[in-house]
C-alpha positions in Angstrom: -10.0 -59.2 -33.1 -7.6 -56.5 -32.0 -10.5 -54.3 -30.8 -11.9 -57.2 -28.7 -8.5 -57.8 -27.0 -8.1 -54.0 -26.3 -11.6 -53.9 -24.8 -10.9 -57.0 -22.6 -7.5 -55.5 -21.4 -9.2 -52.2 -20.5 -11.9 -54.0 -18.5 -9.3 -56.0 -16.5 -7.4 -52.8 -15.6 -10.5 -50.9 -14.6 -11.7 -53.8 -12.3 -8.2 -54.1 -10.7 -8.1 -50.3 -10.0 -11.5 -50.3 -8.4 -10.6 -53.2 -6.2 -7.5 -51.4 -4.9 -9.2 -48.1 -4.3 -10.3 -47.3 -0.8 -14.0 -47.4 0.0 -15.9 -44.1 -0.5 -16.8 -42.6 2.8 -20.2 -41.0 3.2 -20.2 -37.3 3.5 -21.6 -36.2 6.8 -24.7 -34.1 6.5 -24.1 -30.4 6.6 -25.1 -28.4 9.6 -28.3 -26.7 9.4 -28.0 -23.0 8.4 -29.3 -20.5 10.8 -32.5 -19.1 9.8 -32.2 -15.5 8.6 -34.0 -13.0 10.6 -37.1 -12.0 8.9 -37.5 -8.4 7.8 -39.7 -6.5 10.2 -41.6 -3.7 8.7 -41.0 -0.3 10.3 -43.5 2.4 10.9 -43.0 5.9 9.4 -41.9 7.1 12.8 -39.2 4.5 13.1 -38.0 5.2 9.6 -37.7 8.9 10.3 -35.9 8.2 13.6 -33.5 5.9 11.7 -32.8 8.6 9.1 -32.3 11.3 11.8 -29.5 9.3 13.3 -27.5 9.5 10.1 -27.8 13.3 9.7 -25.1 15.8 10.7 -27.6 17.8 12.7 -28.1 14.7 14.9 -24.4 14.4 15.4 -24.1 18.0 16.6 -27.2 17.8 18.8 -26.7 14.4 20.3 -23.2 14.7 21.8 -23.2 11.3 23.5 -23.2 9.2 20.3 -19.5 8.4 20.5 -18.3 10.0 17.2 -14.6 9.4 16.6 -12.1 12.1 15.5 -10.7 11.9 12.0 -7.0 11.2 12.0 -4.8 10.9 8.9 -2.7 8.2 10.6 -4.6 5.3 12.2 -7.6 5.4 14.5 -8.9 8.5 16.2 -10.3 9.0 19.7 -13.8 9.8 21.0 -14.7 13.4 20.5 -15.7 15.4 23.5 -19.2 16.9 23.9 -17.7 20.4 23.3 -15.7 19.3 20.1 -18.7 17.7 18.5 -21.2 20.5 19.1 -20.2 24.0 20.1 -16.6 23.5 18.9 -17.9 22.7 15.4 -20.1 25.8 15.3 -17.1 27.9 16.4 -14.9 26.5 13.7 -17.6 27.0 11.0 -17.9 30.6 12.1 -14.1 31.0 11.7 -14.3 29.4 8.3 -16.9 31.8 7.1 -14.8 34.7 8.4 -11.9 33.5 6.3 -14.2 33.3 3.3 -15.3 36.9 3.9 -11.7 38.1 4.2 -10.7 36.2 1.0 -13.6 37.3 -1.2 -14.8 40.6 0.2 -11.4 42.0 1.3 -9.2 40.1 -1.2 -6.8 39.0 1.5 -4.6 36.3 -0.1 -7.6 34.5 -1.7 -5.3 31.9 -3.3 -4.4 30.7 0.2 -7.4 31.5 2.3 -10.1 29.9 0.0 -8.5 26.4 -0.1 -7.6 26.5 3.6 -11.1 27.7 4.6 -12.9 25.2 2.4 -10.7 22.5 3.8 -11.8 23.6 7.2 -15.4 23.5 6.1 -15.0 19.9 4.9 -13.1 18.9 8.0 -16.0 19.9 10.3 -18.7 18.0 8.5 -20.0 15.4 11.0 -19.7 11.7 10.3 -18.0 12.2 6.9 -14.5 11.4 8.2 -13.0 13.7 5.6 -9.8 14.1 7.4 -9.4 10.4 8.2 -6.8 8.1 6.7 -9.1 7.1 3.9 -10.9 10.4 3.6 -10.2 13.0 0.9 -8.4 15.5 3.1 -6.5 12.8 5.0 -5.2 11.4 1.7 -4.1 14.8 0.5 -2.4 15.5 3.9 -0.5 12.2 3.9 0.6 12.4 0.2 2.1 15.9 0.3 2.3 17.6 3.7 3.3 14.8 6.1 6.1 13.8 3.8 7.2 17.4 3.0 6.6 16.9 -0.8 4.3 19.8 -1.3 6.6 22.4 0.3 9.4 21.3 -2.1 7.2 21.8 -5.1 6.1 25.2 -3.8 9.7 26.3 -3.4 10.4 25.1 -6.9 7.7 27.4 -8.2 8.7 30.3 -6.0 12.3 30.0 -7.3 11.0 30.2 -10.8 9.1 33.4 -10.0 12.0 35.1 -8.1 14.2 37.8 -9.6 17.4 38.3 -7.6 18.4 41.3 -9.7 17.6 43.9 -7.0 19.5 41.9 -4.4 22.5 41.4 -6.5 22.5 45.1 -7.5 22.3 46.1 -3.8 23.7 43.3 -1.7 23.4 45.2 1.6 19.6 44.8 1.5 20.3 41.2 2.5 20.9 42.5 6.0 17.1 43.3 6.2 16.4 39.6 5.7 18.7 38.8 8.7 17.1 41.5 10.9 13.6 40.2 10.2 14.6 36.8 11.8 14.8 38.5 15.2 11.2 37.5 15.6 12.1 33.8 15.2 14.8 33.9 17.8 12.8 36.0 20.2 9.9 33.7 20.1 12.2 30.7 20.5 13.4 32.0 23.8 9.8 32.8 24.8 8.5 29.3 23.9 11.3 27.6 25.9 10.5 29.9 28.8 6.9 28.8 29.0 7.6 25.1 28.9 8.1 23.9 25.4 11.2 21.8 24.7 13.9 23.2 22.5 12.9 21.2 19.5 9.2 22.2 19.9 10.1 25.8 20.4 12.3 25.8 17.3 9.5 24.4 15.2 7.0 26.9 16.6 9.2 29.9 16.3 9.9 29.3 12.6 6.4 30.5 12.0 7.9 34.0 12.5 9.4 33.7 9.0 5.8 33.5 7.6 7.1 30.8 5.3 4.7 27.9 5.1 6.9 25.4 3.2 9.8 26.0 5.6 7.5 25.7 8.7 6.2 22.3 7.5 9.8 21.2 6.7 11.2 22.2 10.1 8.2 20.9 12.0 8.4 17.5 10.3 12.0 17.2 11.4 11.8 18.6 14.9 8.3 18.2 16.2 6.1 16.1 13.9 3.3 15.8 16.5 2.8 19.6 16.1 3.0 19.6 12.3 -0.8 20.3 11.8 -1.0 23.2 14.2 2.2 24.8 13.0 1.1 24.5 9.3 -2.2 26.1 10.1 -0.6 29.0 12.0 2.1 29.6 9.3 -0.3 29.7 6.4 -2.9 31.6 8.3 -0.4 34.4 9.0 0.9 34.3 5.4 -2.7 34.8 4.2 -3.3 37.6 6.8 -0.2 39.6 5.9 -2.4 42.6 4.7 -4.0 42.6 8.1 -1.0 42.1 10.4 1.8 44.1 8.8 0.4 47.5 7.7 -0.4 48.8 11.3 3.2 47.8 12.4 4.8 49.4 9.4 2.8 52.6 9.7 3.5 52.9 13.4 7.3 52.7 13.0 7.7 55.0 10.0 6.9 58.6 9.1 5.0 59.8 6.1 8.2 61.1 4.6 10.0 57.8 5.0 7.2 55.9 3.4 7.4 58.2 0.3 11.1 57.5 -0.3 11.6 56.2 -3.9 14.5 53.8 -4.4 16.3 53.3 -7.7 18.1 50.2 -9.1 21.8 51.0 -8.6 23.2 49.1 -11.5 22.2 46.7 -14.2 22.7 43.1 -13.3 24.2 40.9 -16.0 22.3 37.7 -17.0 25.5 35.6 -16.2 25.3 36.9 -12.5 21.7 35.7 -12.2 22.6 32.3 -13.7 25.6 31.8 -11.4 23.8 32.9 -8.2 21.6 29.8 -7.6 24.6 27.5 -8.3 26.7 29.4 -5.7 23.8 29.1 -3.2 23.7 25.3 -3.8 27.4 25.0 -3.3 27.3 27.0 -0.1 24.4 24.8 1.1 26.4 21.7 0.3 29.4 22.9 2.3 27.6 24.6 5.3 24.0 23.4 5.7 23.5 20.1 3.8 20.3 19.3 5.7 18.6 22.2 4.1 19.4 21.0 0.6 15.9 19.7 -0.2 14.3 23.1 0.2 17.2 25.2 -1.1 17.8 22.8 -3.9 14.2 23.0 -5.1 14.3 26.8 -4.9 17.6 27.0 -6.7 16.5 24.6 -9.5 13.4 26.7 -10.2 15.4 29.9 -10.3 18.2 28.4 -12.4 15.6 27.1 -15.0 14.1 30.6 -15.2 17.4 32.4 -15.6 18.8 29.9 -18.1 16.4 31.2 -20.7 16.4 27.9 -22.7 13.6 26.0 -20.8 10.8 28.6 -20.9 8.1 25.8 -21.0 9.5 24.3 -17.8 9.9 27.6 -16.1 6.3 28.6 -17.1 4.9 25.4 -15.8 6.6 25.8 -12.4 5.5 29.4 -12.2 1.9 28.7 -13.1 0.4 25.3 -13.5 2.5 23.4 -11.0 2.4 25.9 -8.2 -1.3 26.5 -8.7 -2.2 22.8 -8.5 0.0 22.3 -5.4 -1.5 25.4 -3.7 -4.9 23.8 -4.1 -3.9 20.6 -2.4 -1.7 22.3 0.2 -4.5 24.6 1.2 -7.0 21.7 1.5 -4.5 19.7 3.5 -3.8 22.5 5.9 -7.5 23.2 6.2 -8.1 19.7 7.4 -6.4 20.7 10.6 -9.1 23.3 11.2 -11.3 20.6 12.7 -12.6 21.5 16.1 -10.9 18.6 17.9 -7.5 19.7 16.5 -7.7 23.5 16.5 -9.6 24.3 19.7 -7.0 23.0 22.1 -4.6 24.9 24.3 -1.5 23.7 22.5 -2.7 25.0 19.2 -3.9 28.3 20.6 -0.5 28.7 22.3 1.3 28.0 19.0 -1.0 30.6 17.2 -0.1 33.3 19.8 3.6 32.6 19.8 3.6 32.5 16.0 1.8 35.9 15.8 4.3 37.5 18.2 7.2 36.1 16.2 5.7 37.4 12.9 5.0 40.8 14.3 8.4 41.1 15.9 10.1 40.1 12.7 8.2 42.7 10.8 9.2 45.4 13.3 12.8 44.4 13.4 13.1 44.5 9.6 11.6 48.0 9.5 13.8 49.3 12.3 16.9 47.9 10.6 15.9 49.6 7.3 15.5 52.9 9.2 19.0 52.5 10.7 20.5 51.7 7.3 18.8 54.7 5.8 20.6 57.0 8.2 24.0 55.8 7.1 23.4 55.0 3.4 24.3 57.3 0.6 21.4 56.1 -1.4 18.0 56.5 0.3 16.3 53.3 1.6 12.6 53.1 2.1 12.1 51.5 5.6 9.0 49.7 4.4 11.1 47.2 2.5 12.4 46.0 5.9 9.1 44.2 6.3 10.1 42.2 3.2 12.7 40.4 5.3 9.8 38.3 6.5 9.9 35.9 3.6 6.2 35.8 2.8 6.1 39.4 1.8 8.1 39.5 -1.5 
């Protein structure tokens, strides 16, 4: 009886709900879909022509296809006929010359090989390797554009540096100051030919032949010139064995080059440990904006001299700096693309940087010759070239 009553109650509720519900509207018929285009068979000639358009050779030969430049930030521009054809061939020639210097002549292969290979990849047509989502563009953005790679390089360099000779003979620090003459001389020259003061400052720092510092300064003062300045700085660092020896030989005699210098006193471990801390304190008081670079350098040196974190020091000296050098070289090489390198501004930066580097080398050697005349202990003038920071 209970089951019958429950069934009757359920039926009444269902009928009432159906009566109150709004009438169901008919769904309008869907619009007819567009008929897909039927596949049209292609002849062998058409298939070959279609394949030809996707090749790099076609991109070099057909200069009117509207290929875009590869930019690490945003969209590029249309490449000129020169950039996409003859310019690429010129850059590929330069790349293979760099390979030759690195492998056959052993000129700084750790720098030249990654830079040259990055340049080779950057000049591959249609691959967009240096673009925002390309391999080289990603490397450039993650470590060069934000100054991160230079800091890691300085950390490794600090861990490899022994300040013992400098602490034993502090007057040799004057040589480092003299070698900066090239920086200030090229600064004046760059301003004279039309660069702004900030641009000239960023360009002239190439005279220190210090890639990390050049990237750091360019990013602060002239970020639009960062690529060209990085290429110039690292190119001259790699070509130290080509640029400096003729200058050093021309300014010294055979007798001067044969002078043997001796370590004047033994430097205590405590002195070496305190030195990076003192440098950091002076940086904090006088030049706080340089703290990132100097701080990374001092940390690496402090870890080395402490003697209790050999694993960390060894990592900074070897694994870390080697990995960063690979990425840094490829990132810098991405700026060896024809559309970025073969422009008047870049060529002007290269020329000014070369003059600054050469003048700094000459000034350091001349200062060492002057010091040798007045010093009780003989000084080999060749160490004056070490005032250019890439040389040590």
